C-alpha positions as MATLAB code, in Angstrom:
seq = 'XXXXXXXXXXXXXXXXXXXXXXXXXXXXXXXXXXXXXXXXXXXXXXXXXXXXXXXXXXXXXXXXXXXXXXXXXXXXXXXXXXXXXXXXXXXXXXXXXXXXXXXXXXXXXXXXXXXXXXXXXXXXXXXXXXXXXXXXXXXXXXXXXXXXXXXXXXX';
ca = [
      55.085  -74.633  189.888;
      57.161  -77.842  189.835;
      54.388  -80.040  191.180;
      52.009  -78.790  188.479;
      54.446  -79.727  185.770;
      54.828  -83.206  187.238;
      51.009  -83.672  187.537;
      50.618  -82.627  183.895;
      53.357  -85.057  182.766;
      51.825  -87.808  184.843;
      48.396  -87.165  183.312;
      49.847  -87.238  179.773;
      51.605  -90.587  180.472;
      48.368  -92.092  181.885;
      46.441  -90.803  178.869;
      48.884  -92.376  176.357;
      48.874  -95.669  178.332;
      45.068  -95.720  178.236;
      45.011  -94.912  174.520;
      47.663  -97.630  173.746;
      45.731 -100.308  175.646;
      42.479  -99.332  173.913;
      44.146  -99.543  170.484;
      45.641 -102.955  171.305;
      42.317 -104.230  172.453;
      40.728 -103.202  169.158;
      43.334 -104.971  167.147;
      43.150 -108.117  169.205;
      41.826 -110.999  167.047;
      39.803 -113.405  169.115;
      38.696 -115.389  166.056;
      35.831 -117.783  166.016;
      36.979 -120.201  168.698;
      33.710 -119.449  170.597;
      31.233 -121.737  168.834;
      28.362 -119.907  170.426;
      29.313 -116.716  168.644;
      29.685 -118.687  165.372;
      26.204 -120.177  165.764;
      24.606 -116.795  166.443;
      26.343 -115.043  163.527;
      25.636 -117.810  161.025;
      22.090 -118.020  162.300;
      21.712 -114.282  161.818;
      22.974 -114.606  158.279;
      20.912 -117.616  157.376;
      17.950 -117.915  159.715;
      16.276 -120.781  157.852;
      19.298 -123.108  157.975;
      19.657 -125.543  160.874;
      23.208 -126.081  162.039;
      24.247 -129.646  162.602;
      27.980 -129.308  163.380;
      30.797 -126.720  163.420;
      34.480 -127.066  162.819;
      36.856 -124.197  163.468;
      40.248 -123.876  161.946;
      43.304 -123.971  164.142;
      43.695 -120.199  164.339;
      39.999 -119.605  164.743;
      39.695 -117.312  161.831;
      37.282 -119.537  159.916;
      34.527 -121.976  160.751;
      33.073 -124.620  158.485;
      29.370 -125.353  159.093;
      27.601 -128.614  158.376;
      23.854 -128.012  157.959;
      21.057 -130.425  158.654;
      20.294 -131.193  155.027;
      23.902 -132.093  154.224;
      24.645 -128.687  152.855;
      27.815 -126.827  153.985;
      28.485 -123.264  154.984;
      31.478 -121.170  155.744;
      32.174 -118.274  158.124;
      35.363 -116.153  158.179;
      36.423 -113.453  160.598;
      37.043 -110.278  158.640;
      38.348 -108.174  161.582;
      35.310 -106.050  162.260;
      32.640 -108.361  160.910;
      31.967 -111.979  159.878;
      31.493 -113.139  156.330;
      29.056 -116.057  156.007;
      28.001 -117.941  152.953;
      26.449 -121.181  151.894;
      28.563 -123.378  149.665;
      26.675 -124.360  146.599;
      27.086 -127.974  145.296;
      29.877 -128.162  142.819;
      31.241 -124.644  143.520;
      34.247 -125.558  145.618;
      37.526 -127.287  144.958;
      39.388 -129.048  147.826;
      42.964 -130.396  147.981;
      44.868 -131.612  151.013;
      47.571 -129.213  152.338;
      51.244 -130.065  152.578;
      50.932 -130.600  156.372;
      48.193 -133.170  156.131;
      46.233 -131.289  158.771;
      44.679 -128.778  156.429;
      42.836 -128.137  153.222;
      43.562 -125.800  150.316;
      40.094 -124.596  149.252;
      39.025 -122.631  146.189;
      35.551 -121.134  146.505;
      34.387 -120.557  142.937;
      31.561 -118.174  144.008;
      33.769 -116.276  146.518;
      37.401 -116.196  145.396;
      38.284 -113.733  148.095;
      37.917 -116.544  150.661;
      40.186 -118.984  148.872;
      43.063 -120.149  150.988;
      44.882 -122.752  153.067;
      42.841 -123.733  156.147;
      44.786 -125.617  158.808;
      42.980 -127.686  161.519;
      44.111 -129.012  164.845;
      44.258 -132.554  163.501;
      44.079 -134.506  160.262;
      40.799 -135.980  161.522;
      39.157 -132.620  161.600;
      40.416 -131.702  158.167;
      39.135 -134.986  156.714;
      35.768 -134.394  158.354;
      35.395 -131.031  156.728;
      36.571 -132.494  153.386;
      33.779 -135.111  153.653;
      31.201 -132.329  154.282;
      32.407 -130.477  151.237;
      32.485 -133.707  149.126;
      28.977 -134.532  150.288;
      28.038 -131.015  149.265;
      29.883 -131.346  145.982;
      27.388 -133.755  144.393;
      23.992 -132.291  143.553;
      20.953 -134.097  145.074;
      19.590 -135.455  141.772;
      22.994 -136.963  140.978;
      23.205 -138.902  144.277;
      20.504 -141.403  143.365;
      21.740 -144.173  141.068;
      19.268 -145.412  138.458;
      17.686 -148.732  139.439;
      18.648 -150.384  136.142;
      22.362 -150.098  136.938;
      22.583 -152.739  139.641;
      26.122 -153.601  140.605;
      27.259 -157.143  141.339;
      27.123 -156.405  145.069;
      23.438 -155.484  144.813;
      22.375 -158.511  142.765;
      21.116 -161.472  144.837;
];
């Protein structure tokens, strides 16, 4: 009788250990450090957009995407799925963070994604800021009228 009780207790302990490790594995947040996964997920969301460059945040929870036609995109890990969207020109506000290695971004079309995004270095943060600034100006506004020649352009 004693050996049966010990076997049952041992089985219960093994079951709880297995269940605890499974729950811990489900809660583990890998993030988007794997650029291959980011490319696949963004490509699935926007199959007609060609990705030019990716930049992940320091914690891997968000990836900024530079597209071939100088548009920008954004991906965020939402625990069980990824949220992807294209950033429309003029629909984002960017300010440097207090650390200098990050950006405080307000998405006007998706306020749920607003936040402070820290990068590994200030260089990476400035690169993403340039993408967003390049995306900030609408295409028709990028071309200057030919009648407004600056002193540098006059010969």
